[in-house]
N, C-alpha and C positions, 0 to 999 in steps of 0.2 A: 671607354664606356663608363658612365657614371653609374654607381651601384646604389640600390636602395638602402636607406639607413635601417638599422636593425629594428627600429619600432615599427616602420611601414611593413617591413617583411613580416614580423610576427602578427601584425594585423591581417595580412593577406593569408598567412598559413592558417591563422585562427578561424577564417571563413571557410577553410577547406577542411576542418578537423574531422567531419564526418564523412568525408569522401575519400576513402581509402585509395582508389585508384589514382586520383589526382595527386594525393600525397607522394605516392610512389614515383609518379613522373617528376615531382618537384625534388625528389632525392637526387635525381641525375643532373641538375642543372650545375651546381658546384658544391664544394666542401662546405662554403657558409650556409647555403640553403640545406644541405644534408644536416647539419648540426642542428638547425631550428626544427626539421621535420621529424627526425628520428625519435626524440622523446615523446612527440604527439603519437606516433604510431605505436610504440611500445606501451604507452600508458593507456591509450583508448581502444586499440584493436587488437592487442596480442591475445588476450585470454578468450575472447568470444570467437575469435578466428580460429585459434589452435584447437578448440574443441569441437566447433560445429562445422566448420568449412575446409580446413586445411587438409589435404590428403596425407595419407599415413607417412610417406617419406619426408615430406616437408615439416610434418609434425615432429618426426624425430629429430630431424636437424635443429628445429627450434629449441626443443627440449635439451638436447645435448649442448646447445649454445648456453642455455641457462644454467645447466649443471657445471660448465666449464669455470663458472666464477666461484664454485664452492672452495673454500680456503683449505690450505694443506692440512690443518687440524681436522677438519671434517672429513678429508680424503683417507687420512690415516685411520680414524675411527672406523670408516666404512670398509677400508682394506682388512683392518684387524678382524672384522665380523664377515669376510669374505663376500664383500659386496663391492663390486669393481664397476666402475664408470666407463662407458665406451667413450673413446676419444672423438674429437670433432674431426670430420674429414671434409677438407685437408686440415692438418693440424696447424692452425693458425690462430694467434690470439686475437679475441676482438678488439676493434680499435676503441670502441666506447664500452662503459660499463652499463650494460642495458638494465640491469637490475635496478639500478637508480631511478630509472623512469618508469617502472611498472607499478601499476595499482597492486595492492595486496591480493594475492590469490585466494580464492575460496577453496575450502576443504577438498571439493570434488575435483578441483584443477589439480591439486597436489597428488591425488590418487591416480588422475589420468597420467600425469607425468611418470609417476612409478610404473604404471602398468605398461605404457608406451616403450619405456627404455630398459625395463627390467622385468620381462615376461617370464623369465625363468627363475626368478627370486622365489625361494622357499621360505616359510616360517613367517608367523606374525610378528615375531620379535624383531626379526631384520626388516621387515617392513616399517615397524615403528621407529627403528633407528634411523631408517633412510628419510621418513617422513619428518622426524625430528630435525635432522641436519638440513633438510631444504627449507623448513620453517625458519631456522636459525639464519640461513642465508638471507632470506627476504626481510627478516626482522632487523638484521645488522646493515643491510645495504639499501632497501628502499628508503626513499626520501619523500617528505611532504604527504606522508599517507593521511588522508582525511577519513576514510570509511573502511571498516573491518567487519566481515560477517564471522562471528565466532562460532566454529561448527566442529572443534576438535577437542579431544581430551588431552592433547599435548599442552603442557604449562608454558604458554607462550610468554607470560608475564615475566618469567624466570630466565629467558634468553638474553644473551648480550644485545644491547640496544632497545630492549623493550620499554624502558622508562621513558625515553625520548619519544618513541612512537605513540604509545598509548596516552602520554599526558596531554598530547596535542590532537587527539581525534576529534573530528566533527561528529561522526556518526559510529554507532556501534549497534550491530544486530547480533542476536544470541539465539541459537537452536539449544532450547534447554534439554533436548534429548541427548546432546552431545556433550555437554559440560556438567561438571560437578560444582559442588559448593565451594570447595577450595580454590578452584580457578576463578570463581567470581569473586571470592574474597580478594584475591590477588589483583584483579581488575579493579576492584572498588578503590584499592590503594593507588592505582596509577590513573584511571579514568574519572577524573573529578569535575570536568568542566564540558560535558557533551552538550551539543545542540540537538541531536537526535538519538533516541534509544528505542530499539524494537525488541520484543521479547517473543519468541515463538515456542509453541508446543508445551507450554507450561501445564503441568499436571498435578503438581503438589507444592506446598511451601518449601522454600529454599533460603537458608538464612544468607547465604552468600548473594543471593539475588537481592535480597532485602538491604542488605549492606551496600550493594552497587546503587540501588535506587537513592538510599539515603545520602550516600557519599556525593551526590551531584550538587554543585553550587546552583544558584538561582537563575542560570542561563539556559536551562533546557527549553526548548521551543517545540519539540515534537516527541510524543510518546505513543507507542503503538504496543499493545498488549493482546496476544492471541493464546487462549487457554484451552486446554482440552476438557477441563472440568469447570463447572459454574462456581463452586464454593472452594476458594483457596483463602482461608481466613487470615493469616499473617500478610498476605499480599493485599487483600482488601483493606485491612487496617493501615499498612503502609501508604496505599493511596490516600486514605482519609486524613492522614497527620503530615503528608508531604506538602511542600510548598514551592511552586515552580511559577513565579508571577509572570514571566515572559512567555509562557506556553501559548502556542498558536494552533497546534494540531493535536487532537487526542482521538484515539481509536482503540476501542475495546472490543474484542470479539470472544465469546464463550463465557466471561466471568460476569456473575450477576451481582452488580455492585452499584445500584443507582445512587443510593445514599452516600457511599464513599466518593463516587465521582462528583456529586454535587458539592461535599465539602471541599474537594480538590480545586473545583472551579471556582468557589467562593473566595479563594485565595489568589486567584489571578488578577491581573490589572487590565482586564477588558481587551486583550489581545488575541483571544481565541477565534480562528477563522473556521476551522473545520472540526467537527465532532460527530462521530458515529459510535454507535452502540449496538452490537448484535448478540443475542442469546438464543439458544435452542429452547430455553424454557418457556412454558405457556403460562406461567405464574411467577409474579416477582412483586417486590414490594418497593414502595418509595419512588416509583417512576414519576410522580408529580414533582418531587423534590428536585430532581435532575432538571425537569423544564424550567421550573421557577429559578434555579440557580442560573441557567442559561439566559433567561429574560432578564435577570437583575445584574448579571456580570459580563455578558457577551455582546456589546453593541455592534460588534465589527463582524459577527458571524456570517459566514456565506453558505455553508454546507451543513445540514443537520439531519441525522438519522437517530430516532430514538423510539420509545415505546409509551403508549398511552392507553389509559382506560376511560370509558365515559365520563366517570366522576372529575376526571382531570381536563375535560374539553374546555373549560373556561380558562385554564392556565395558558392555552393557546392564543388567546385573545391578547394577553399581556406580552407574550413572545413576539407576535406579530407587530404590536405597536412599539415595543423598545428595540427589536433587531430590524432597522430599516434596511440594511444591506444583505439581508437574507435572499439567496438565490435559488437554493435547492432545499426542499423539505420532504423527508419521508417519515410518515407515522405508522408505526406497527402496532396492531392491537395486542393486548395482553391482559390476563386476568379476566378473559371474556367466556361467558358459558358457551357451551354447545348450541347448535342451531336452535333457535327459540322464536316462533313465529309471533310471540306475544310482546316482543320488543318495540314494535311500532317503528316509526321513522326515526331510529335513534341517531343516525348518522345526519339528520338535518342540522342539529346543533353545530356540529363541527363544520359542515358546509356553509353554513350561514355566517360562521366566525370567519372563515378563509374568504367569503365574498365580501364581507364589510371592511376587514382589517388587514388583509394581504398588503405588504409594501409593493410599490411598483417594481422593485428589483426581483420579486418572486416569480420564477418563469418555469419553475419545474417542481411539480407537487404529486406525490405518491401517497395514497390511503390504502392500507393493506389490512382489512378485517371484514368480517361480516356485519357490517353496520347498515343497515337498510336506510336508503334516503328516498325522499320524495321526487317526483317529477319537477315539482315547482322548485323545490330547493336546487336540483341539478341545473335547472334552466336558469335561475337566478345566478348561480354561480358562473355559468359561461357567459351570461349577459354582462357580468360585472367586469369581464376580461375584454371587452370590446374596445376599451380605450387603453388597455394595458396588454403587453405581449406575454403569451403563454405559450411556451414551445412543447411542453410535455406535461400531460395530465395523466395519471394511473390510477385506476381503480382495481385492486386485486381481491376477489371474492372467491370463496370455496364453494358457497352454496347458491344454486341457481335461483333459489326462491328470492333472493333480494334483488335481482336485477331483470327486469321483465322486458318484454319486447318493445314496451314504451320508452324505457330507459334506453334501450338500443336506437330507437329512431331519434331520441334527442341527440345522442351521440352522434349518429350519422349526420344530422343537420349540420353539427358544428365541426365534424371532420371535413366538410365541403369547405370549411373556412379556414382550415389549416392546423388544426390541433392535431398533434399525435396522442393517441390514447391506448392504453393497455387493459385488456379485459380477460376473463377467464376463457380458455379456449373453447369450452363446451358452448359459450355464446356464439360461436362462429355461425352456425346454422341460423339462430335468431336474427343475428346482425345482417348476414348475407340476405336474408328474406327482405330486410328493410332497405336494402341497397338498391336504387334504380340504375338502369343501364348508363344514364349520364355520368354518374359517380364512378362506374367502371372505366368509362372513356377518359376521365380526367386523371387516370394514373392511380387510383386508389388500389393499395397493395395489402394483402393479408399475409402476414409472416409469423410463423410459430417459433416460439423461444421456449425450449425445454430447460428446466433447471433442477438438478438434483442434489447438489452440494453446495456448502458455503465456503468461500474462500476469498482472501483479499485479492483485489485486481493486481496490485503490486505491493510489496512491503511498505513502501512509503508513500503510497498514492493518496492515502486518507479515504479510499473509497473500497467497497467489496461488493461481490457478487451476492444475490440474495439466495438464502439456502432454505428451500422448502421442498416439498414433494409435489407442488403445484406446478403445472404448466399453464402458461396462458398466451392469449393471442395478442400481438402487437399490431395494431391497425395504423399504418403510416400514411399521412396524407401528404401534399405538397409541402415542402420546406418553407420557412419563414413565420410560422405561428400564426396567431390569431391576432389582429390589430383593430 
């Protein structure tokens, strides 16, 4: 029988890499197939399965297999500290070095291993020693590691093999609650060519973190910063003077630094695709500088979330004219006074700009502030989209004064043509009164979405959930958008 050549076999297995059950079946074909499948199973499935799905007996066998690769020096150190590793049953040596294939484990995985195998271990010192030796095992034997989530106080950069691993990292994520400045200084010496850097739970200036950011070469493409406080001055200044010309994704949550972000963006080479800024503050300076920087330096941008105040509405025109590939835009209000019935139709200017200058690519728009708009401006906006697709248009208002039953009737008219619109939930009664039975027969649905906290959708997604104490009603019509 003619065998598949190795390239064809690798292509087949690659198509099955997310299908664990099929991969297990492929293991049984022959040794050649087994040697191709085993690395994929250990690299892609071992950690998520071991923690979330595998039953306790199988979990123990898996972890014992991993610990069987500990070198004699580690075993001796553990033994000297009265930490004894249970043997594999049956006592057979693994045929392959599975550690070579693993992705680098998160800190919670290390703790699960310790808890599952050493339930009776006493004392934090012993746990620290065991944790240290497990980390040493992975650092010395994991191959081709591209991503690490740094979430431990262990000095990983000092362990044997650290220089090779960390110098070729693609992505580094850091939990600032778990690391100190010394560790970050050490990482700065090794990680000089990252493509993606994510910083979580930053609450104060950290000179080690500044050193790590400054040590990056000009290849950084993704930067995510999540801070607990809005003013971390050295971090803000670091962003202002940094230069990452190849940057494609920039996300900042918590930190109030519009001017500094503008200065950073001005030094890019026009490659930014996604930019989002979220702050819990109701007042901030230099929001218009950021919009201007995006307008002048980000012709390829597809996703933008930022803040604006009425005096900066005119900058949106330049943004829309210069950023022809923009697909999703969210504008949150800032520096806005509390409910004021004397503002007039202050939202008309913004709606008119969106009506006249939105590129054809812009299919998702959210305006989140109590800016009153007239029926005419709202109608003109929807009419302008008849020749262009609009899949989602969201208006988030806190005060009912600004949206009347007439606004709801306009919304209802265009919902029938396929727009998905989000409104304050307290308008539900008004809107339902304006819905006739034919609308309901066409599958119109009212869905409540409650939001109470801000958080990223995922660390590297470039998007996040809205954090407010507002709940609003999502009115979903038939799919396809308005054409």
